[in-house]
C-alpha positions as CSV (number, residue, x, y, z in Angstrom):
1,M,118.4,97.9,112.4
2,G,119.5,100.1,109.4
3,I,120.5,99.0,106.0
4,V,119.9,95.3,105.0
5,T,123.0,93.5,103.7
6,S,121.6,90.0,103.7
7,A,117.9,89.4,103.4
8,D,115.8,86.8,105.2
9,C,113.0,87.7,102.8
10,V,112.9,89.3,99.3
11,I,109.9,90.6,97.5
12,F,109.7,91.0,93.7
13,A,107.3,93.8,92.6
14,A,106.2,94.7,89.0
15,G,108.4,97.8,88.4
16,D,111.7,98.0,86.6
17,E,113.6,94.8,86.8
18,V,116.9,94.7,88.6
19,D,120.2,93.3,87.3
20,P,120.2,89.6,88.3
21,A,123.7,89.9,89.7
22,I,122.4,92.5,92.2
23,V,119.5,90.4,93.0
24,R,121.6,87.3,93.7
25,S,123.9,89.3,96.1
26,Y,121.0,89.5,98.6
27,I,119.6,86.0,98.3
28,Q,120.9,83.2,100.4
29,P,119.7,79.5,100.1
30,D,117.2,80.0,103.0
31,T,115.9,83.4,101.9
32,F,112.1,83.4,101.6
33,I,110.9,84.8,98.3
34,I,107.6,86.5,97.7
35,T,106.3,87.8,94.4
36,A,103.7,90.6,94.2
37,D,101.5,90.1,91.1
38,A,103.6,90.6,87.9
39,G,106.8,90.4,90.0
40,Y,106.6,86.7,89.4
41,S,108.0,87.1,85.9
42,A,111.0,89.1,87.2
43,C,111.7,86.5,89.9
44,T,111.7,83.6,87.5
45,R,113.8,85.5,84.9
46,C,116.4,85.9,87.6
47,G,116.4,82.1,88.0
48,F,114.5,81.9,91.3
49,S,111.4,80.1,92.4
50,P,109.2,81.9,94.8
51,N,107.9,80.5,98.1
52,L,104.7,82.6,98.0
53,L,102.7,84.4,95.4
54,V,100.6,87.4,96.4
55,G,98.4,89.5,94.1
56,D,95.1,90.3,92.5
57,F,96.6,89.3,89.1
58,D,95.1,92.1,87.2
59,S,98.3,93.0,85.4
60,Q,99.4,89.4,84.8
61,A,97.4,86.2,84.9
62,A,98.0,84.0,87.9
63,P,100.8,81.6,87.1
64,K,99.9,77.9,86.9
65,T,102.0,76.7,89.7
66,D,101.8,74.6,92.9
67,T,103.4,77.4,94.9
68,P,101.2,78.7,97.7
69,T,99.2,81.7,96.4
70,I,97.3,84.4,98.1
71,T,94.8,85.8,95.6
72,L,93.6,89.3,96.5
73,N,90.4,91.0,95.6
74,P,91.2,93.7,93.0
75,I,88.9,96.1,94.9
76,K,91.1,96.6,97.9
77,D,92.8,99.3,100.0
78,D,96.4,98.3,99.7
79,T,98.7,97.6,96.7
80,D,99.8,94.0,96.0
81,T,103.3,95.0,97.1
82,A,102.0,96.4,100.5
83,D,100.1,93.1,101.0
84,A,103.3,91.1,100.2
85,L,105.2,93.2,102.7
86,Q,102.6,92.5,105.4
87,Q,102.8,88.8,104.6
88,A,106.6,88.9,105.1
89,I,106.3,90.8,108.5
90,Q,103.5,88.5,109.7
91,R,105.8,85.5,109.0
92,G,108.5,87.0,111.3
93,F,110.9,88.3,108.6
94,R,112.7,91.5,109.7
95,H,115.4,92.0,107.0
96,I,113.5,92.4,103.8
97,V,114.7,93.6,100.3
98,L,112.2,94.8,97.7
99,F,113.1,94.6,94.0
100,G,110.9,96.2,91.2
101,A,109.7,99.0,93.4
102,T,110.7,101.8,91.1
103,G,110.1,102.7,87.5
104,G,106.8,102.7,85.7
105,R,104.0,104.7,87.4
106,L,105.3,107.3,89.8
107,D,102.3,106.9,92.2
108,H,103.3,103.2,92.6
109,T,106.9,104.2,93.2
110,Y,105.8,106.8,95.8
111,A,103.6,104.2,97.6
112,N,106.5,101.8,97.7
113,L,108.8,104.4,99.2
114,D,106.2,104.8,102.0
115,L,106.5,101.1,102.7
116,C,110.1,101.7,104.0
117,A,108.8,103.9,106.8
118,L,105.8,101.6,107.4
119,A,108.2,98.6,107.9
120,A,110.4,100.7,110.3
121,G,107.4,101.4,112.4
122,Q,106.7,97.7,112.7
123,G,110.3,96.8,113.7
124,A,111.4,95.6,110.3
125,E,114.0,96.8,107.8
126,L,112.8,97.2,104.3
127,L,115.5,98.1,101.7
128,I,114.4,99.0,98.2
129,V,117.1,98.1,95.6
130,D,117.2,99.0,91.9
131,N,120.1,99.3,89.5
132,H,121.1,102.8,90.8
133,H,119.6,103.2,94.3
134,K,119.4,101.8,97.8
135,I,116.5,103.3,99.7
136,F,115.6,102.6,103.4
137,A,114.1,104.3,106.4
138,L,115.6,105.0,109.9
139,K,113.3,105.4,112.9
140,E,115.1,106.7,116.0
141,E,118.2,104.8,115.2
142,T,121.8,105.1,113.8
143,V,123.4,103.5,110.9
144,T,127.0,103.5,109.7
145,I,127.7,103.2,105.9
146,D,130.9,102.7,104.0
147,G,132.3,105.9,102.4
148,D,131.9,105.8,98.6
149,K,132.7,108.8,96.5
150,S,130.7,107.3,93.6
151,K,127.4,107.8,95.5
152,Y,125.2,110.6,96.7
153,V,123.4,110.2,100.0
154,S,120.1,112.1,100.6
155,V,118.0,112.3,103.7
156,F,114.3,113.3,104.0
157,A,112.1,113.6,107.0
158,V,108.8,111.6,106.6
159,G,105.7,111.7,108.7
160,G,106.9,114.8,110.6
161,P,110.2,116.4,111.6
162,C,113.2,114.4,112.6
163,V,116.3,115.2,114.6
164,L,119.3,114.4,112.3
165,S,123.0,114.1,112.8
166,L,125.5,113.4,110.1
167,E,129.2,112.5,110.6
168,G,131.8,111.7,107.9
169,F,129.9,113.7,105.3
170,F,130.9,116.8,103.3
171,Y,127.8,118.6,104.8
172,L,127.8,117.8,108.6
173,L,124.8,118.2,110.9
174,K,124.4,117.9,114.6
175,D,120.9,117.4,116.1
176,Y,119.4,119.3,113.2
177,N,115.6,119.6,113.2
178,L,114.9,118.4,109.6
179,M,111.4,119.2,108.4
180,P,109.2,117.4,105.8
181,F,109.0,118.9,102.4
182,C,112.5,120.3,102.8
183,G,115.3,119.7,100.2
184,L,118.2,120.5,102.5
185,G,119.2,116.8,102.8
186,V,119.6,116.2,99.0
187,S,122.9,115.0,97.4
188,N,125.3,114.9,100.3
189,E,128.6,113.0,99.9
190,T,130.8,110.9,102.2
191,V,134.3,112.1,102.9
192,E,135.5,109.4,105.4
193,E,135.9,105.7,105.2
194,K,132.8,105.4,107.4
195,A,129.9,107.8,107.7
196,T,127.1,107.8,110.3
197,I,123.5,108.8,109.9
198,S,121.7,109.3,113.2
199,I,118.0,109.9,113.7
200,K,117.4,110.8,117.4
201,Q,113.7,111.5,117.0
202,G,111.3,110.8,114.1
203,T,111.7,108.9,110.9
204,A,113.9,109.6,107.8
205,L,114.0,108.1,104.3
206,I,117.6,107.6,103.1
207,F,118.6,107.4,99.4
208,I,122.0,106.1,98.3
209,T,122.3,106.9,94.6
210,D,124.9,106.4,91.9
211,K,126.4,109.7,90.8
212,D,126.6,108.6,87.2
213,F,122.9,107.9,87.0
């Protein structure tokens, strides 16, 4: 698993819109596109037509379209984006990119970050992408990333402690017991052409962030 490079499904949510060039880099001709509520506008402004609309349409009226639409009750337990993710996973997609997950209300951003760990627990990869971040979860797995001196890499334990090893970074760790609510994993940097993040036990949330942001 690890970090998505080519998506079999993308979801557009209603947060800050992402540079269309970044969006296009993840979408192939057969990529399935889901929009969550007002994410429909961001999707169409990028020049794409969704395959599925999901939402209660309380922040934007339901578009007049023949595209299959799942209309949710506004009195519900999950967010529109969470429901869109479940639709993706139920359809068998396992390499999912989420745009519009950050910006706006912080509580919605936090809820979207949780979805990365939720997807990992269901055997899927969810990568949140905005103009300055790539965010994903690792659950008892290892990923190798390209070294990039223009980026910070931060690692946080979620849902409990995780056993973390880092190779190819300025700050190295070996089987370190990283606890939740701990800032030790913030703002690391790669120092090799390739760097490895390994989670032996538990789940971690990984942020790759532009330094000039």
